[in-house]
C-alpha positions as a Markdown table, in Angstrom:
| # | Residue | x | y | z |
|---|---|---|---|---|
| 1 | Unk | -19.3 | -36.1 | -43.5 |
| 2 | Unk | -17.7 | -38.8 | -41.3 |
| 3 | Unk | -19.6 | -40.6 | -38.5 |
| 4 | Unk | -18.4 | -40.0 | -34.9 |
| 5 | Unk | -16.8 | -43.2 | -33.9 |
| 6 | Unk | -13.8 | -42.1 | -31.9 |
| 7 | Unk | -13.9 | -39.4 | -29.2 |
| 8 | Unk | -10.8 | -38.0 | -27.6 |
| 9 | Unk | -11.6 | -36.5 | -24.1 |
| 10 | Unk | -9.0 | -34.4 | -22.4 |
| 11 | Unk | -8.9 | -35.0 | -18.7 |
| 12 | Unk | -7.1 | -32.8 | -16.2 |
| 13 | Unk | -7.4 | -32.6 | -12.4 |
| 14 | Unk | -10.2 | -29.9 | -12.4 |
| 15 | Unk | -13.6 | -30.7 | -10.9 |
| 16 | Unk | -15.2 | -30.0 | -14.4 |
| 17 | Unk | -13.4 | -33.1 | -15.8 |
| 18 | Unk | -16.3 | -35.2 | -14.4 |
| 19 | Unk | -18.8 | -33.1 | -16.4 |
| 20 | Unk | -16.7 | -33.4 | -19.6 |
| 21 | Unk | -16.6 | -37.2 | -19.1 |
| 22 | Unk | -20.3 | -37.3 | -18.8 |
| 23 | Unk | -20.7 | -35.3 | -22.0 |
| 24 | Unk | -18.3 | -37.5 | -23.9 |
| 25 | Unk | -20.1 | -40.6 | -22.7 |
| 26 | Unk | -23.4 | -39.1 | -23.6 |
| 27 | Unk | -22.2 | -38.4 | -27.2 |
| 28 | Unk | -20.5 | -41.8 | -27.4 |
| 29 | Unk | -23.7 | -43.6 | -26.4 |
| 30 | Unk | -25.7 | -41.6 | -29.0 |
| 31 | Unk | -23.3 | -42.3 | -31.8 |
| 32 | Unk | -22.0 | -45.7 | -30.8 |
| 33 | Unk | -18.5 | -44.4 | -30.4 |
| 34 | Unk | -15.6 | -45.2 | -28.2 |
| 35 | Unk | -14.0 | -42.7 | -25.8 |
| 36 | Unk | -10.3 | -42.3 | -25.2 |
| 37 | Unk | -9.6 | -40.4 | -21.9 |
| 38 | Unk | -6.3 | -38.6 | -22.3 |
| 39 | Unk | -4.8 | -37.2 | -19.1 |
| 40 | Unk | -2.5 | -34.3 | -19.6 |
| 41 | Unk | -1.5 | -31.4 | -17.4 |
| 42 | Unk | 1.3 | -28.9 | -17.1 |
| 43 | Unk | 3.7 | -30.1 | -14.4 |
| 44 | Unk | 4.0 | -27.9 | -11.3 |
| 45 | Unk | 7.7 | -27.9 | -12.1 |
| 46 | Unk | 7.0 | -25.4 | -14.9 |
| 47 | Unk | 5.7 | -22.9 | -12.4 |
| 48 | Unk | 8.7 | -23.0 | -10.1 |
| 49 | Unk | 11.9 | -21.0 | -10.3 |
| 50 | Unk | 14.8 | -23.1 | -11.3 |
| 51 | Unk | 16.6 | -22.5 | -8.0 |
| 52 | Unk | 13.7 | -23.8 | -6.1 |
| 53 | Unk | 13.1 | -26.8 | -8.4 |
| 54 | Unk | 16.7 | -27.9 | -7.8 |
| 55 | Unk | 15.9 | -28.4 | -4.1 |
| 56 | Unk | 15.3 | -32.1 | -3.3 |
| 57 | Unk | 12.6 | -31.2 | -0.8 |
| 58 | Unk | 10.8 | -29.0 | -3.3 |
| 59 | Unk | 11.1 | -31.6 | -6.1 |
| 60 | Unk | 9.6 | -34.2 | -3.9 |
| 61 | Unk | 6.7 | -32.0 | -3.0 |
| 62 | Unk | 6.0 | -31.2 | -6.7 |
| 63 | Unk | 6.2 | -34.8 | -7.7 |
| 64 | Unk | 3.6 | -35.6 | -5.0 |
| 65 | Unk | 1.3 | -32.8 | -6.2 |
| 66 | Unk | 1.6 | -34.0 | -9.8 |
| 67 | Unk | 0.9 | -37.6 | -8.7 |
| 68 | Unk | -2.1 | -36.4 | -6.8 |
| 69 | Unk | -3.6 | -34.8 | -9.9 |
| 70 | Unk | -3.1 | -38.0 | -11.9 |
| 71 | Unk | -4.7 | -40.1 | -9.2 |
| 72 | Unk | -7.8 | -37.9 | -9.1 |
| 73 | Unk | -8.2 | -38.1 | -12.9 |
| 74 | Unk | -7.6 | -41.9 | -12.9 |
| 75 | Unk | -10.1 | -42.4 | -10.1 |
| 76 | Unk | -12.7 | -40.5 | -12.1 |
| 77 | Unk | -11.9 | -42.7 | -15.2 |
| 78 | Unk | -12.1 | -45.9 | -13.2 |
| 79 | Unk | -15.5 | -45.1 | -11.8 |
| 80 | Unk | -16.8 | -44.4 | -15.3 |
| 81 | Unk | -15.1 | -47.6 | -16.7 |
| 82 | Unk | -16.9 | -49.7 | -14.1 |
| 83 | Unk | -20.3 | -48.3 | -15.0 |
| 84 | Unk | -22.5 | -49.4 | -17.8 |
| 85 | Unk | -22.1 | -47.4 | -21.0 |
| 86 | Unk | -19.9 | -47.0 | -24.1 |
| 87 | Unk | -16.3 | -48.3 | -24.2 |
| 88 | Unk | -13.8 | -46.0 | -22.7 |
| 89 | Unk | -10.0 | -46.3 | -22.4 |
| 90 | Unk | -7.2 | -44.5 | -20.5 |
| 91 | Unk | -4.2 | -42.8 | -22.0 |
| 92 | Unk | -1.8 | -40.2 | -20.6 |
| 93 | Unk | 0.8 | -37.8 | -21.9 |
| 94 | Unk | 4.4 | -38.2 | -20.8 |
| 95 | Unk | 6.8 | -35.3 | -20.4 |
| 96 | Unk | 5.9 | -33.6 | -23.7 |
| 97 | Unk | 4.0 | -30.2 | -23.6 |
| 98 | Unk | 0.3 | -30.7 | -23.2 |
| 99 | Unk | -0.6 | -28.7 | -26.4 |
| 100 | Unk | 1.8 | -30.7 | -28.5 |
| 101 | Unk | 0.7 | -34.1 | -27.1 |
| 102 | Unk | -3.0 | -33.4 | -27.3 |
| 103 | Unk | -2.6 | -32.1 | -30.9 |
| 104 | Unk | -0.9 | -35.3 | -32.0 |
| 105 | Unk | -3.5 | -37.6 | -30.4 |
| 106 | Unk | -6.3 | -35.5 | -31.9 |
| 107 | Unk | -5.2 | -36.5 | -35.4 |
| 108 | Unk | -6.6 | -40.0 | -34.8 |
| 109 | Unk | -10.0 | -38.9 | -33.4 |
| 110 | Unk | -13.2 | -37.9 | -35.0 |
| 111 | Unk | -14.1 | -35.4 | -32.3 |
| 112 | Unk | -12.4 | -33.9 | -29.2 |
| 113 | Unk | -14.1 | -33.0 | -26.0 |
| 114 | Unk | -12.2 | -30.2 | -24.3 |
| 115 | Unk | -12.9 | -27.8 | -21.4 |
| 116 | Unk | -13.1 | -24.0 | -21.6 |
| 117 | Unk | -10.1 | -22.3 | -20.0 |
| 118 | Unk | -10.7 | -21.5 | -16.3 |
| 119 | Unk | -8.5 | -18.7 | -15.1 |
| 120 | Unk | -8.6 | -20.2 | -11.7 |
| 121 | Unk | -6.6 | -23.2 | -12.6 |
| 122 | Unk | -3.1 | -23.7 | -14.0 |
| 123 | Unk | -3.5 | -27.3 | -15.1 |
| 124 | Unk | -3.2 | -26.4 | -18.8 |
| 125 | Unk | -2.0 | -23.4 | -20.9 |
| 126 | Unk | -4.6 | -20.7 | -21.4 |
| 127 | Unk | -4.5 | -21.1 | -25.2 |
| 128 | Unk | -4.9 | -24.8 | -25.3 |
| 129 | Unk | -8.2 | -24.9 | -27.1 |
| 130 | Unk | -7.3 | -22.7 | -30.0 |
| 131 | Unk | -3.9 | -24.1 | -30.3 |
| 132 | Unk | -5.1 | -27.7 | -30.6 |
| 133 | Unk | -8.0 | -26.7 | -33.0 |
| 134 | Unk | -5.6 | -24.9 | -35.3 |
| 135 | Unk | -2.8 | -27.4 | -35.0 |
| 136 | Unk | -4.8 | -30.5 | -35.5 |
| 137 | Unk | -7.5 | -29.4 | -37.9 |
| 138 | Unk | -9.9 | -31.6 | -36.0 |
| 139 | Unk | -13.2 | -30.4 | -34.5 |
| 140 | Unk | -13.7 | -30.0 | -30.7 |
| 141 | Unk | -16.8 | -29.8 | -28.5 |
| 142 | Unk | -15.9 | -27.4 | -25.7 |
| 143 | Unk | -17.6 | -27.6 | -22.4 |
| 144 | Unk | -18.0 | -24.4 | -20.4 |
| 145 | Unk | -16.1 | -24.2 | -17.0 |
| 146 | Unk | -19.3 | -23.0 | -15.2 |
| 147 | Unk | -23.0 | -23.8 | -15.2 |
| 148 | Unk | -25.1 | -26.9 | -15.7 |
| 149 | Unk | -25.0 | -29.0 | -18.9 |
| 150 | Unk | -28.0 | -31.3 | -18.9 |
| 151 | Unk | -28.2 | -32.1 | -22.6 |
| 152 | Unk | -26.0 | -31.6 | -25.6 |
| 153 | Unk | -27.2 | -31.6 | -29.2 |
| 154 | Unk | -31.0 | -31.6 | -28.8 |
| 155 | Unk | -31.5 | -28.0 | -29.8 |
| 156 | Unk | -28.6 | -26.7 | -31.9 |
| 157 | Unk | -27.7 | -23.3 | -33.3 |
| 158 | Unk | -25.3 | -23.1 | -36.3 |
| 159 | Unk | -23.5 | -19.9 | -36.9 |
| 160 | Unk | -23.1 | -19.9 | -40.7 |
| 161 | Unk | -21.0 | -17.8 | -43.0 |
| 162 | Unk | -19.7 | -18.8 | -46.5 |
| 163 | Unk | -16.2 | -19.6 | -45.2 |
| 164 | Unk | -13.9 | -22.6 | -44.9 |
| 165 | Unk | -14.0 | -22.6 | -41.1 |
| 166 | Unk | -17.8 | -22.4 | -41.0 |
| 167 | Unk | -18.1 | -25.2 | -43.6 |
| 168 | Unk | -15.8 | -27.5 | -41.6 |
| 169 | Unk | -17.7 | -26.9 | -38.4 |
| 170 | Unk | -21.0 | -27.6 | -40.1 |
| 171 | Unk | -19.6 | -30.8 | -41.7 |
| 172 | Unk | -18.2 | -32.0 | -38.4 |
| 173 | Unk | -21.5 | -31.3 | -36.7 |
| 174 | Unk | -23.7 | -33.1 | -39.2 |
| 175 | Unk | -24.0 | -36.4 | -37.2 |
| 176 | Unk | -25.2 | -34.3 | -34.3 |
| 177 | Unk | -27.5 | -32.3 | -36.4 |
| 178 | Unk | -29.1 | -35.4 | -37.8 |
| 179 | Unk | -30.1 | -36.6 | -34.3 |
| 180 | Unk | -31.2 | -33.2 | -33.0 |
| 181 | Unk | -34.8 | -32.3 | -32.2 |
| 182 | Unk | -34.3 | -28.7 | -33.4 |
| 183 | Unk | -31.8 | -27.1 | -35.6 |
| 184 | Unk | -31.4 | -23.3 | -36.1 |
| 185 | Unk | -29.1 | -21.6 | -38.6 |
| 186 | Unk | -28.2 | -17.9 | -38.2 |
| 187 | Unk | -26.4 | -15.7 | -40.7 |
| 188 | Unk | -25.8 | -12.0 | -41.3 |
| 189 | Unk | -25.4 | -10.1 | -44.5 |
| 190 | Unk | -25.8 | -6.5 | -45.4 |
| 191 | Unk | -28.7 | -5.3 | -47.7 |
| 192 | Unk | -26.4 | -4.5 | -50.6 |
| 193 | Unk | -25.7 | -8.2 | -51.1 |
| 194 | Unk | -29.3 | -9.4 | -50.5 |
| 195 | Unk | -29.6 | -11.5 | -53.8 |
| 196 | Unk | -26.4 | -13.3 | -53.0 |
| 197 | Unk | -27.4 | -13.8 | -49.4 |
| 198 | Unk | -30.7 | -15.3 | -50.5 |
| 199 | Unk | -28.9 | -17.7 | -52.8 |
| 200 | Unk | -26.6 | -18.7 | -49.9 |
| 201 | Unk | -29.5 | -19.3 | -47.6 |
| 202 | Unk | -31.2 | -21.6 | -50.2 |
| 203 | Unk | -27.9 | -23.5 | -50.7 |
| 204 | Unk | -27.3 | -24.1 | -47.0 |
| 205 | Unk | -31.0 | -25.2 | -46.5 |
| 206 | Unk | -30.7 | -27.6 | -49.5 |
| 207 | Unk | -27.3 | -28.9 | -48.2 |
| 208 | Unk | -28.8 | -29.7 | -44.8 |
| 209 | Unk | -31.9 | -31.2 | -46.3 |
| 210 | Unk | -29.8 | -33.6 | -48.4 |
| 211 | Unk | -28.5 | -34.9 | -45.1 |
| 212 | Unk | -31.9 | -35.3 | -43.6 |
| 213 | Unk | -31.7 | -32.1 | -41.4 |
| 214 | Unk | -34.6 | -29.7 | -41.3 |
| 215 | Unk | -33.5 | -26.3 | -40.1 |
| 216 | Unk | -35.0 | -23.0 | -39.2 |
| 217 | Unk | -33.1 | -20.2 | -40.8 |
| 218 | Unk | -32.6 | -16.8 | -39.1 |
| 219 | Unk | -31.3 | -14.1 | -41.4 |
| 220 | Unk | -30.2 | -10.7 | -40.1 |
| 221 | Unk | -28.8 | -7.6 | -41.8 |
| 222 | Unk | -25.4 | -6.1 | -41.1 |
| 223 | Unk | -23.2 | -8.1 | -38.9 |
| 224 | Unk | -23.3 | -6.8 | -35.3 |
| 225 | Unk | -20.3 | -5.1 | -33.7 |
| 226 | Unk | -19.7 | -8.1 | -31.6 |
| 227 | Unk | -21.0 | -11.2 | -33.3 |
| 228 | Unk | -19.9 | -13.4 | -30.4 |
| 229 | Unk | -22.0 | -11.7 | -27.8 |
| 230 | Unk | -25.0 | -11.7 | -30.3 |
| 231 | Unk | -24.6 | -15.5 | -30.9 |
| 232 | Unk | -24.5 | -16.2 | -27.2 |
| 233 | Unk | -27.6 | -14.1 | -26.7 |
| 234 | Unk | -29.4 | -15.9 | -29.5 |
| 235 | Unk | -28.6 | -19.3 | -27.9 |
| 236 | Unk | -30.4 | -18.1 | -24.7 |
| 237 | Unk | -33.4 | -16.8 | -26.7 |
| 238 | Unk | -33.7 | -20.1 | -28.7 |
| 239 | Unk | -33.0 | -22.4 | -25.7 |
| 240 | Unk | -30.1 | -24.0 | -27.5 |
| 241 | Unk | -27.9 | -26.6 | -25.8 |
| 242 | Unk | -25.1 | -26.5 | -28.5 |
| 243 | Unk | -23.6 | -23.8 | -30.6 |
| 244 | Unk | -21.7 | -24.8 | -33.8 |
| 245 | Unk | -19.3 | -22.3 | -35.4 |
| 246 | Unk | -16.0 | -21.9 | -37.1 |
| 247 | Unk | -12.8 | -21.2 | -35.2 |
| 248 | Unk | -11.2 | -18.2 | -36.9 |
| 249 | Unk | -7.6 | -17.5 | -36.2 |
| 250 | Unk | -4.0 | -17.8 | -37.5 |
| 251 | Unk | -0.5 | -17.8 | -36.2 |
| 252 | Unk | 1.5 | -14.6 | -36.4 |
| 253 | Unk | 5.0 | -14.1 | -34.9 |
| 254 | Unk | 4.5 | -17.2 | -32.8 |
| 255 | Unk | 1.3 | -16.0 | -31.3 |
| 256 | Unk | -2.3 | -17.0 | -32.1 |
| 257 | Unk | -4.5 | -14.2 | -33.4 |
| 258 | Unk | -8.2 | -15.1 | -33.0 |
| 259 | Unk | -11.2 | -13.6 | -34.7 |
| 260 | Unk | -13.4 | -11.4 | -32.6 |
| 261 | Unk | -16.4 | -13.8 | -32.4 |
| 262 | Unk | -14.2 | -16.8 | -31.7 |
| 263 | Unk | -12.4 | -14.9 | -28.9 |
| 264 | Unk | -15.6 | -13.8 | -27.3 |
| 265 | Unk | -17.3 | -17.2 | -27.4 |
| 266 | Unk | -14.2 | -19.0 | -26.0 |
| 267 | Unk | -14.1 | -16.5 | -23.1 |
| 268 | Unk | -17.8 | -16.1 | -22.4 |
| 269 | Unk | -19.5 | -19.3 | -23.5 |
| 270 | Unk | -22.5 | -20.4 | -21.5 |
| 271 | Unk | -23.2 | -23.6 | -23.3 |
| 272 | Unk | -21.2 | -26.3 | -25.1 |
| 273 | Unk | -19.7 | -25.1 | -28.4 |
| 274 | Unk | -18.5 | -27.2 | -31.3 |
| 275 | Unk | -15.7 | -25.5 | -33.2 |
| 276 | Unk | -13.6 | -26.4 | -36.2 |
| 277 | Unk | -10.8 | -24.5 | -37.9 |
């Protein structure tokens, strides 16, 4: 387990950037961490046909639009920098693709704060989150694109399975779990493997206790047809303000193939989610 001392916040021009900044500062204050605000968006030139982009008038218009997005993000950062709170700094990508640039910067951070993809904006690629998670190997706290986020990490649900992804997510979340008021762990296993499941539950309970975390364990039988929907339903039932889970996915033929629960949660999350691959 590593303490959270450096947080990389992705800023774009969307209204939800303000909420992500608040979440990042909240985490930084709690963990005595510094926040780097990294501005990066896909240029409007990418969306334009080549013939149009060659027009001097069109190029000037696009440059103005791109500059406007940067100015809005910088204004947001400036207001936060002038307020009391943890140390924050500004950084921005150049002409490199957003996913590549963010992935490279993530290598030097303990935790990323990203925004759930909003189909109503074209600021960043739709697969940014999963691409950066898999490409960097670093954990990310993902803020939903809709709804209120009043607290993060007071009441946490950990989705546990004996897998590399789940273990990495749990390890990344330990600093948050140690400061949480309530921690719940949920796992599924079929009846045929009951003895093994009981052993795994004891081990995860002992592992958390060794780090000073007292958790309430929830064990269910066979895994549901859509574990992602069930997890989100459980967070509502338990009043959680953070879900911790592994990001399951791999690259195939230059495309990212995500696990069912990962895909569902990334699409339908209603609360912040900490993921790791």
